[in-house]
N, C-alpha and C positions, 0 to 999 in steps of 0.2 A: 504494500500500500504506500503510494507516494503522496506526500503532503507538503504544504507550504510552511516553512519555518519562519515565524515572526522574528525570532532572535537573529537568525542568519540571513533573513530576507532571500532565501533560496529554497529550491525544491530538495527534499530529503526523503529517503526510503525508510519507512518506520522500522521494519524488522531489522534491516541492516544497521540502522543507527543505534537501536537499542542494544543489539548484540555487540556492536563495535564498542560501545561505551563501557561494557562489562568485560571485554576481551583484552587480554594482554598480548595476544599474538599480533605481529605486524602484518598488515594487509597491503600487498604490493601492487595490486591491480589499481591503477590510477583512475580508470573509468568507474570502477566500483567505489573507490575511495571518494569520488566526487559526490555520490549519492549517500555515502555513509556518514561523512564527517564535514566535508567542505560545503556540500550543497551544489546544485546544478543551475547554471544560468545561460548556457549556450544553446539556444533553442533551434538553430538551423539544423542540427543533427540530433535533435532530442530523441526522435523515435528510434534511430539507429543505436544511440547510446543506451536507451532503455532496454532494447532487445538484447544488447550485449550484456547489460547488467543482469537481466532475467536468466540468461543462459550460463552465467558464470558460476563456478563452484562455490565461491565465497557467498554469493547471494543465496543459493539454494541451502547452503549450510546454515546461514543466518536465519532463513525461514524456518528450518526444522528446529533450530535451537530456540527461536522465539516462540514457536508453537508449544515446545516442551515446557518452556518457562511459564507460559500463560495457563497451561492446562495441567500442570503437575499436581498430583494428589496431595503433596505435602505443602501446597501453597498456604499462605497465612489465612486466606479466606476459608479454605476447607478445614484447616485446623480449628479456627474459631467456631465454625458451624458444627464440627464434630464435637468439640468440647461443650458447646452450648446444649446440644441434644443430650449428651451424656449427663450434664449437670441438671438438665430438666428432668430426666428420668430419675436421678438420685433425689431431686427435690420432691417429686411425687411420692417416692417411697417414704421419705422423712415425714411429709405432710400426712400421708395415710396412716403411718405408724402412730404419730402423735394424736391424730384424730380418734383412732381406735381406742387408745389408752384413755383419752379424755371421756369418751362415751362410756367406757367401762366404769371409770371412777364416778361419773355422774349417776349411773344406774345403781351403784352400790352406796352412794351417799358418802363417799370418802373424801377426806381433805386432800388437796393437791400439794401444797407447799410444805417445805421443811425449814427449820431454823437456819440450817447451813447447807446450801446447795452447791458448794464449791467441789472441785474434782477430788479433793483430798478428804471430803467429809465421809464419815462412816454411815451416815443416814441423811441422804439428800432430800428426803421427802418422798411421798408415795409416787408422784408422777415421774420424777427423775429416776428413781429406783426401778420403776417398771420399764422405763425406756432402756436402761442398762440391761435389765433382764431380757427384754425382747431382742436387743442387739446380740446378746450371747446365744440366743436360740436360733436366730436366722442370720446366716452370713451375708445375704443380700442386704439386709437392713443394716448390719454392722458396717459394711463397705459404704453404704449410702451416707452414713453419718461421718465416717472417718475420712473418706475421699471427697466429700462434698464441701461446699463453701462453709468456712467457720463462722461467717456472718449471717448464715441463714440455716441454723440447725433446727428451727421450729421447737425450741425448748424454753425460750424466755417467758417470764411471767405474763407479759402482755400478750404473747402468742397463746398461752394457756387460756387467758381470759377471752380472747377473740374466738378461739375454737369452742369454748363453753357457750359463749353468746350465740354462735352459729347453730349449735345444737339446740339451744333454747328456742331460737327463731323457727327451726324446722319443726319442733314439737308443737309450738304455738300455731303454726300453719295447719298442722293436722287437726288440732282442736277446733280451729275456726272452720275447717272443712266439715267437721262433724256437726257443728251447729247449723251452718248453712241457712241463716236467716230465721231460725226457729226461735220461739220464746224461751226465755231462760230466767233463772234466779241467781242471786249472788249471796255468798256467805263472806262477810268481811269481819276482820278483827285487827286490832292494832296492839303492838307490844314494843318493848324497848330491848334492843339487842345488847351484846356485851360491850359494844363501843358507845353505849348510851344514846343511840339514835332510835328515834321512833319510826317504826315501819308498819305499814298497813298491808295485810295479806288479803288476797281476793281469790275465791274459789267459785267457779261456775257450776251450776247445777241445771241439767236439762234432760229431756227425753231423747234418746238416740233412735236410730233407724229401726232397731229391734224392739222398740217400745219399752226399753228399760231405762231407769234413772241412771244418769252418768254424772260423775263429779270430776272436774278437771281443775287442777291448780293453774291459775293464770299468771300470778306473779306477785312480787313485793314492790311496794311503793314507799320510798322515803318521804316522810312528812315532817315539816318543821314545827307545826303546831297540832295539838290534839283537839282543837275546837271542832264543833260539829260542821261549821262552814268549811274549814280546811279539809276535813275528812270527806265531806260531800264533793268538794271540788276535785280531790284526788281520785275518788271513785269515778266521777264523770269523765275525767281526763284519761284514766286507764281504759275505760270502755271505748272511748273515742279513738284512742291510739290503736286499738285493734279493730276499728270499724264496726263496733257493736253499738247499735242504737238503743238509747235508754228507753225509747218507746216500746221496745220488745221485752223490757224487764217486767216480770210478773211476780217476783217475790224477792224479799231481802231479809237475811238473817244476821243478827248481831247480838252482842251480849247486853246485859242490863244496865250498863253505865249510862248516866244521864246524857252524855254527849252523843250516845248511840241511839238509845230508845226514847229519848225525851219526846213527850207528846206534842210539844209546841215548837221546840227548837233543836231537837235531836236530828241525827243524820237521816233516820227513817222518815221523819216528818218533812225534811227538806227535799228528799227524793220523791215523796208522794205529792209534794207541791208541783213537781215537774210531771210526774206520771202517777195518777191516782190508782192505777192498777198494780203498782209494785207493792203488794201487801207485806207488812212486817210480821215476822215470826221470830219469837225469842229462841235463842240457841237452846237446844235440848241439853247439850253438855253443860250449860250454865244453870240449869234448874236444880234447886235444892230438894 
């Protein structure tokens, strides 16, 4: 391929020029040299000179070497692509392994974290210990962690939280599919955890496709105040965030605290002001 060189202001042959620039051998053919290094500018005999160049041994040798250089399997591009595909495969193994362990711990209700998760710790916590156990059981998994990027091991606390959240969202999606616009009731309660934060729990109660009563835990909501107005707002917001209409609410159960069951200003009263069909029922577990 012949092209115009902006630098030399002459015609140069691409393959010959590239190979000549990397070659240490002396090229004696002046006709070929003009297209390789100096460039060509004598246009009266251009076709004759081009034919001579095309038939020369150095030109054909340059073409072959240039093709080999551009198409070699060990080129940087191929190496990068190969490494990227291998790293992608290792990443999927690490992600799948971490996700399977997260799902198991969630199902068993086990804690994830340990007090010391360093590599020298004798007990890194349930999650990290299970990852190490899994690696020792499967060589493919062990290789994926040891040969993979050290900056993407899928073990960090934030990753554990993200995977846990992803599992929760999948479960919630299944629950929403179960309800599918049906009427439902809610069971709500609030309590203070070990960090002294007030949290409201919500459980959905509805009739499934088999005609049986189903109860599904929907989630926890941190609340800053335990007033009836704050609890009512938290309940409405939680239902709204899951695209559940309060107009479909047919029952509400809570304890006997005044902020919950208050006849005039309790949560149950505020909810019934919005939806009069959301009848209040006192918790059976709270009856004496």
